[in-house]
Structures are given as structure tokens and as C-alpha cells.
C-alpha positions in Angstrom: -16.0 24.8 -6.5 -15.1 23.5 -3.0 -17.5 21.3 -1.0 -19.4 22.9 1.9 -18.4 22.3 5.4 -20.4 19.8 7.5 -23.2 21.4 9.6 -22.0 22.1 13.1 -25.1 20.7 14.8 -24.6 17.1 13.7 -24.6 14.5 16.5 -21.3 13.0 17.3 -22.2 9.6 15.7 -23.7 11.0 12.5 -22.3 9.0 9.6 -20.6 10.8 6.7 -23.2 11.9 4.2 -27.0 11.4 4.3 -28.1 7.8 4.1 -31.2 6.9 2.2 -34.3 6.1 4.2 -34.0 2.7 5.8 -30.3 2.4 5.4 -27.6 2.7 8.1 -23.8 2.4 8.3 -22.4 -1.1 8.7 -21.5 -1.8 12.4 -18.0 -0.7 13.3 -16.8 -4.3 13.9 -17.8 -5.4 10.4 -16.2 -2.3 8.8 -13.0 -2.9 10.8 -12.9 -6.6 9.9 -13.6 -6.1 6.2 -11.2 -3.2 5.8 -8.4 -4.6 7.9 -8.6 -8.3 7.0 -9.0 -7.6 3.3 -6.1 -5.2 3.0 -3.9 -7.4 5.3 -4.4 -10.3 2.9 -3.7 -8.1 -0.1 -0.5 -6.6 1.4 0.5 -10.1 2.6 0.4 -11.2 -1.0 2.4 -8.2 -2.1 5.1 -8.6 0.5 5.5 -12.3 0.0 6.5 -11.5 -3.5 8.8 -8.6 -2.4 10.6 -10.8 0.1 10.9 -13.7 -2.3 12.2 -11.3 -5.0 15.1 -10.4 -2.7 15.8 -13.8 -1.3 15.2 -16.5 -4.0 13.7 -15.3 -7.3 17.0 -14.1 -8.7 18.8 -17.5 -9.0 15.5 -19.4 -9.6 14.0 -17.3 -12.4 16.9 -15.1 -13.7 20.1 -17.1 -13.8 23.0 -14.7 -14.6 26.7 -14.3 -14.3 26.6 -12.6 -10.9 24.4 -12.4 -7.8 24.0 -8.6 -8.3 22.6 -9.1 -11.8 20.2 -11.7 -10.5 19.0 -9.4 -7.7 18.5 -6.5 -10.1 16.5 -8.6 -12.6 14.3 -9.9 -9.8 13.7 -6.4 -8.4 12.8 -5.2 -11.9 9.9 -7.7 -11.9 8.9 -6.1 -8.6 8.1 -2.9 -10.6 5.6 -4.6 -12.9 2.8 -4.7 -10.3 3.1 -0.9 -9.7 2.7 -0.3 -13.4 -0.4 -2.5 -13.3 -2.0 -0.8 -10.3 -3.3 2.3 -12.1 -4.9 0.0 -14.7 -6.5 -1.9 -11.8 -7.7 1.4 -10.4 -9.5 2.2 -13.7 -11.0 -1.2 -14.1 -12.2 -1.8 -10.6 -12.9 1.9 -10.0 -15.4 1.8 -12.9 -17.4 -1.0 -11.3 -16.9 0.4 -7.8 -18.5 3.7 -8.8 -21.3 2.1 -10.9 -22.1 -1.3 -9.3 -20.9 -0.8 -5.7 -18.0 -0.9 -3.3 -18.8 -4.4 -1.8 -19.0 -6.4 -5.0 -15.9 -4.8 -6.5 -13.9 -5.4 -3.3 -14.7 -9.1 -3.6 -13.5 -9.2 -7.2 -10.2 -7.5 -6.5 -9.5 -9.8 -3.6 -10.1 -12.9 -5.8 -7.8 -11.6 -8.6 -5.0 -10.8 -6.1 -5.3 -14.1 -4.3 -5.5 -16.3 -7.4 -2.4 -14.6 -8.9 -0.4 -15.1 -5.7 -1.4 -18.7 -5.3 -0.4 -19.5 -8.8 3.1 -18.1 -8.3 3.5 -20.8 -5.7 3.2 -23.5 -8.4 5.3 -21.9 -11.1 8.1 -23.9 -12.7 11.6 -22.3 -12.4 14.0 -21.4 -15.1 15.8 -24.7 -14.7 12.7 -26.7 -15.8 10.8 -24.2 -18.1 13.5 -21.9 -19.4 12.4 -18.4 -20.5 8.7 -19.4 -20.0 9.2 -19.3 -16.2 10.1 -15.6 -15.8 7.5 -14.7 -18.4 4.7 -16.5 -16.3 6.1 -14.8 -13.2 5.7 -11.4 -14.8 2.2 -12.2 -15.9 1.1 -13.2 -12.4 2.9 -10.2 -10.9 0.9 -8.0 -13.3 -2.3 -9.8 -12.0 -1.2 -9.0 -8.4 -0.9 -5.3 -9.3 -4.3 -5.2 -11.0 -6.0 -6.7 -7.9 -4.2 -4.4 -5.5 -5.0 -1.4 -7.7 -8.7 -2.0 -7.1 -8.3 -3.1 -3.4 -7.0 0.0 -1.7 -9.6 2.5 -2.9 -12.5 0.2 -2.1 -11.3 -0.6 1.3 -10.7 3.1 2.1 -14.2 4.0 0.9 -15.7 1.2 2.9 -14.1 2.7 6.0 -14.6 6.4 5.4 -18.2 6.2 3.9 -19.3 4.3 7.0 -17.5 6.7 9.4 -18.9 9.4 11.7 -18.0 12.8 10.2 -15.6 13.6 13.1 -13.8 10.2 12.9 -13.2 9.7 9.2 -9.4 9.8 9.4 -9.4 7.3 12.2 -11.7 4.9 10.3 -9.5 5.6 7.3 -6.5 4.1 9.1 -8.2 0.7 9.2 -7.2 -0.4 5.7 -3.9 1.3 6.2 -3.1 -1.0 9.2 -3.3 -3.9 6.7 0.1 -2.9 5.4 2.1 -3.5 8.6 0.0 -6.5 9.6 0.4 -8.1 6.1 4.2 -7.3 6.3 4.5 -9.0 9.7 2.5 -12.0 8.6 4.5 -12.5 5.4 7.9 -12.1 6.9 7.1 -14.1 10.1 6.3 -17.0 7.8 9.6 -16.6 6.0 11.4 -16.5 9.3 9.7 -19.7 10.5 10.5 -21.4 7.2 14.2 -20.4 7.6 14.2 -22.0 11.0 12.6 -25.3 10.1 14.2 -25.7 6.6 17.8 -25.7 5.6 18.9 -23.4 2.7 18.6 -26.1 0.1 15.1 -27.1 1.0 13.9 -23.5 1.3 15.3 -22.7 -2.2 14.0 -25.9 -3.7 10.4 -25.8 -2.5 10.0 -24.0 0.9 9.6 -20.5 -0.7 6.4 -21.7 -2.3 4.5 -22.2 1.0 3.7 -18.5 1.7 2.2 -18.2 -1.8 0.1 -21.3 -1.5 -1.2 -20.3 1.9 -2.7 -17.2 0.3 -5.6 -19.3 -0.9 -6.7 -19.9 2.7 -6.4 -16.3 3.6 -8.6 -15.3 0.6 -11.4 -17.6 1.7 -11.3 -15.9 5.1 -11.4 -12.4 3.4 -14.3 -13.4 1.1 -16.3 -14.6 4.1 -15.9 -11.3 5.9 -16.7 -9.1 2.9 -19.7 -11.0 1.6 -21.4 -10.3 5.0 -21.3 -6.5 4.5 -24.0 -4.2 3.3 -23.3 -1.4 0.8 -22.1 1.9 2.3 -24.8 4.4 3.1 -23.1 7.2 1.0 -23.1 5.1 -2.1 -26.6 3.9 -1.5 -27.8 7.5 -1.3 -25.9 8.3 -4.5 -27.8 5.6 -6.2 -31.1 6.9 -4.9 -30.3 10.4 -6.2 -29.2 8.9 -9.6 -25.7 10.4 -9.4 -23.9 7.6 -11.2 -21.9 8.6 -14.3 -21.5 6.4 -17.4 -17.6 6.4 -17.5 -16.2 7.4 -14.2 -12.6 7.6 -15.3 -13.5 10.1 -18.1 -15.4 12.2 -15.6 -12.5 12.1 -13.2 -10.1 13.4 -15.7 -12.6 15.9 -17.2 -13.4 17.5 -13.8 -10.6 16.5 -11.4 -7.5 15.9 -13.4 -5.5 18.4 -11.4 -6.5 16.7 -8.1 -5.5 13.3 -9.5 -2.0 14.6 -10.5 -1.4 16.4 -7.2 -2.9 13.5 -5.2 -0.5 11.1 -7.0 2.5 13.3 -6.3 1.5 13.7 -2.7 1.8 9.9 -2.1 5.1 9.4 -3.9 6.9 9.7 -0.5 4.6 7.1 1.0 5.7 4.5 -1.5 9.4 5.5 -1.7 9.8 5.6 2.1 8.1 2.2 2.7 9.9 0.2 0.0 13.3 1.8 0.9 12.8 0.9 4.5 11.8 -2.7 3.7 12.8 -4.1 0.3 16.0 -2.0 -0.1 17.0 -2.3 3.5 16.5 -6.1 3.4 18.6 -6.3 0.3 21.4 -4.0 1.7 21.2 -5.5 5.2 21.7 -9.1 4.0 24.3 -8.4 1.3 27.6 -9.8 2.6 29.7 -8.1 0.0 28.4 -4.5 -0.5 26.0 -4.3 2.5 25.8 -5.1 6.2 26.1 -8.9 6.0 23.3 -9.8 8.4 21.8 -13.3 8.0 18.3 -13.4 6.5 16.6 -14.5 9.7 18.1 -11.8 11.9 17.3 -8.9 9.5 13.7 -10.1 8.9 13.3 -10.2 12.7 14.6 -6.7 12.9 12.2 -5.5 10.2 9.2 -7.2 11.9 10.1 -5.4 15.1 10.5 -2.1 13.4 7.2 -2.3 11.4 5.4 -2.3 14.8 6.3 1.4 14.9 4.5 1.8 11.6 1.4 0.1 13.1 1.6 2.5 16.0 2.1 5.6 13.9 -0.8 4.9 11.6 -3.7 5.3 14.1 -1.9 8.1 15.9 -1.8 10.0 12.6 -5.5 9.3 12.1 -6.4 10.7 15.5 -4.2 13.8 15.0 -5.6 14.5 11.5 -9.2 14.3 12.8 -8.2 16.9 15.4 -5.9 19.2 13.5 -6.5 18.4 9.8 -5.0 16.2 7.2 -2.5 18.6 5.7 -0.6 19.6 8.9 -0.1 16.0 10.0 1.1 14.9 6.5 3.4 17.9 6.2 5.1 17.2 9.5 5.6 13.5 8.6 7.0 14.5 5.2 9.5 16.9 6.9 10.5 14.0 9.2 11.2 11.8 6.2 13.4 14.5 4.7 15.5 14.6 7.8 15.7 10.8 7.9 17.1 10.8 4.4 19.9 13.0 5.5 20.7 10.6 8.4 20.8 7.4 6.5 24.6 7.1 6.3 25.4 7.6 10.0 22.5 5.3 11.0 22.0 2.5 8.5 25.6 2.7 7.3 27.1 2.5 10.7 26.9 -1.3 10.9 25.8 -1.0 14.6 22.7 -3.1 15.2 21.4 -0.5 17.7 21.8 2.4 15.2 20.4 0.3 12.3 17.3 -0.5 14.5 16.9 3.2 15.3 16.9 4.0 11.6 14.4 1.2 10.8 12.1 2.1 13.7 12.2 5.9 13.0 11.6 5.4 9.3 8.7 3.0 9.7 7.1 5.2 12.4 7.4 8.1 10.0 5.8 5.9 7.4 2.9 5.3 9.6 2.4 9.0 10.1 2.5 9.8 6.4 0.4 6.7 5.5 -2.4 6.9 8.0 -4.3 10.1 6.9 -4.2 9.1 3.2 -7.0 6.6 3.7 -9.4 9.5 4.4 -7.6 12.4 2.6 -7.6 11.0 -1.0 -11.3 9.8 -0.9 -12.4 13.2 0.5 -10.9 15.0 -2.5 -13.5 13.4 -4.9 -17.3 13.4 -5.2 -19.2 10.2 -4.5 -19.9 9.3 -8.2 -16.2 9.0 -9.1 -14.7 8.6 -5.6 -13.6 5.0 -6.1 -11.9 5.7 -9.4 -10.4 9.1 -8.4 -8.9 8.0 -5.1 -7.7 4.7 -6.5 -6.1 6.3 -9.7 -4.4 9.0 -7.6 -3.1 6.6 -5.0 -1.9 3.9 -7.4 -0.4 6.3 -10.0 1.8 7.6 -7.2 3.2 4.0 -7.0 4.8 4.3 -10.5 7.0 7.2 -9.4 7.4 6.2 -5.7 7.7 2.5 -5.6 8.0 0.7 -8.9 11.7 1.3 -9.3 12.5 2.5 -5.7 14.3 -0.7 -4.6 16.1 -1.1 -8.0 17.1 2.6 -8.1 18.3 2.5 -4.5 20.5 -0.5 -5.1 22.0 1.2 -8.1 22.5 4.5 -6.2 24.1 2.7 -3.3 26.5 0.9 -5.6 27.4 4.1 -7.4 27.7 6.6 -4.6 26.9 4.9 -1.3 24.0 5.4 1.1 24.3 9.1 0.9 22.9 9.1 -2.6 20.0 6.9 -1.4 19.3 9.4 1.4 19.1 12.3 -1.2 16.7 10.1 -3.2 14.4 9.8 -0.1 14.7 13.5 0.7 13.8 14.4 -2.9 10.7 12.3 -2.7 9.7 14.1 0.5 10.2 17.5 -1.1 8.1 16.5 -4.2 5.2 15.2 -2.0 5.3 18.2 0.2 5.0 20.6 -2.7 2.0 18.7 -4.1 0.4 18.7 -0.6 0.8 22.5 -0.4 -1.3 22.8 -3.7 -4.1 20.6 -2.4 -6.9 21.8 -0.1 -7.8 20.7 3.5 -10.6 18.2 3.6 -11.2 17.5 7.4 -14.7 19.2 7.3 -15.7 18.1 3.8 -19.1 16.5 3.3 -18.8 13.2 1.4 -22.4 13.4 0.2 -22.0 16.9 -1.3 -22.4 17.1 -5.1 -20.0 19.3 -7.0 
């Protein structure tokens, strides 16, 4: 049964749901800080690994006969975190739906930060042999567990504190952590490439971004520990709506929504990691790619990702005005067209056309990514919202992101960029079909019981 629409006579600043007596939403500045800073740190940790996987992890942890084999082995470990993310969704979703959003967000941030920091002190294959890549894989799995619990909690923190007519805009706050974390991670790598020579960077400089994660985690913990619980969850506790095993309840009553939600975000993952990790690998490959030096292409990506940061709030505003599904559908169609243009743009070798491709792709990424922060949580009732939204979002990562860079590198080697473009277009079609089978949620009441 669908949830009823919101009453039309609510004041403009009425928070989503009905808070319990004596409770109120967190102030916007605290919600913004906790959602944005937390996810920025989490995505910084994730992108530090992605960048290092392309640039240095191959020869350091996976010595092989060729550079291509090293890169493919390194990118394969990149997939481990995406396999771990649904498990993190179940683990942290359980406590998020039973204990609370705030406490669970603190725990997920700690796990992610500790895993990232420890990567910065790992021995390499030259000193520890096969133990080195094994430990790297374990810590990469820890990163995935942490991020699996992070996104859902941050999205709920934003949307469950939001006025009913601004949920999508509030929901873009955690989404903005993705481009900001990307810029922070890659700017640091650019600075290191300027101040260190290649030998120093390979020997020890690559460790610095991982070790700095510890300082960022302390900042994130400070912000999140000063939050109150969301009014929607507080009201759910007052009404005794908690379930014993949230994941069981999700798959008993909403399994179809979980599957369709996961498929609807496949494009989100595929598009982002093709535009960043694959393009970085292809752009800096002197033999089979464009042959840019690392610093130049990282600067190009940092400039292009600003278009993602622009597209994200724009999509939130539009989806509050016109609905989630129309905005998402338009962005998915844009990604499909982009896939067909990858050869004449990215493959041209022209810096101007390569930048057009990167900027257009990441702007499209912002449009398809922004509404998800509100859309997926709105599909599930309060008692299982953390688990349901997290499992759907992070299950989509297995299909959309876990092997996207690896698959794209193989496709480019076998059939050129045209095959990579068809891969992107196929992901767009898949997500568009899943979206067509889901309902619109713009007027949904987050406090309604189904």
C-alpha cells in the first residue's frame, strides 16, 4: 500500500513527519555540517584509495611482469570495498534502525577512518611478501563496511530533519560530500606530486593522504557528537515502531523495492567511476591511453568535478519542484547520450574535448546523484529506512562500481573506447528501466506507517 500524501495545509517549515512532544529538528547548520563533513571524510578516504590504486599500488603491492597486469590487479582490490558495502548496510542499518541514526553514524565513521589510516602504515610486497596485499585487501574491506553504513545514515540525518517541501535539497547535503572528498583527496595528491619527486612519492609520499585521514575523522566525530537524534526516529521510538531484525523485515515487505532501488543506482556508480578512476587510468597511460602526466590530469579532474558539485544541488531543487523520477530520468538519458560520444570526445586527444567530456559527464553525475539522497529513503518506512535505503544504495555498487574501472580497462583494450561507451549506455538503460518501475515519492510522508 502506498503512503498517503502530505497534508496541503502544512506550514512551509514543517519538518518531515510528526516529532514527539518536546522534540524539534536539528538546526540546519548542524544538519549541513554533520551530513556534509561526515560524507566528505568518508568519500575522501574512498578516493584516496582509488587514486593510489591507479598510481602506485600496482608495483608496490602486486609486482608482475607488466604494468598492465599490475594495474589490473590493483583495480581488482578496488572492487573489494563494493562487495563489503552491502554487508556494512546490514550491520549498521540494524543498529541505525534500532539504536538511532546518530550513534550509528559515529561508529561507521570510526571504522572507515581507522581502516584508511592503517593503510598508510602497511608494509609493501618488497618487505612483507604476500602478506602485504592480503592486509591491503582486509583494510579495503573495512573501508567498504564503514561506507556501507555511512551513506544511509547521512541521508536520513538530512531528510528526516528536512521541511517536507525541501527534502530533496536537504538530501543533496550528503551527496555533496562526494565531489568535495574527491577534490580534497586529489588536490593532496597533486600537491605531493609537486613537492616530491617520483622516487620519494613512490617510497613514502603516497602514505601521507591515508595518515591525514585520522585528523579528518576527529573533526567529523566532533561535529556528529553534537547532534540530537532526528525527530522522525524519535517519534518512531515513542510509537514503539522498532522491529527486531530490520533486514528481515525489509526483505519480507520491501524486497521488490530493494532490488529496483539497487538497479536504479547502477548508473550512478558506473558513471562516476568511469569518469574518475577509468579516465585517470586511460588519461595517464602513455602506451594505450592519452599520455597526460599525472599532475595535469588530476588537475583536469578536479576542475571537472566542480560541475558535479554544481549539478547536485540543482537536481535537488528541480526534484523538489517537479518530482524525483522526472529529474532522474532526464539525467539517465543524458548519460546514455554521453556514452555514445565517448570516442569523439575522450578519444580525440584534444585537451579541450577531453575537458568537455569530463565536465559534461560529471555534471550529469551530479544530476543523477543528487535526488538519490531523498528518493531512496522515501521508499521505505521509518522502522527499516536506514537498512532499506542503505542496502539498496550499496547493493547497486556491486553491479555499478565494483568492477567498473577493471571492466572498462579490459573493454578499452579489446575494442577501444566505443565499447566503454556502450557499457555506460547499457548501465543507463538498466537504471532507467528500474526507475520506471518505482513510484514517485516527492509528496510521501516519512512518518506514515505501512
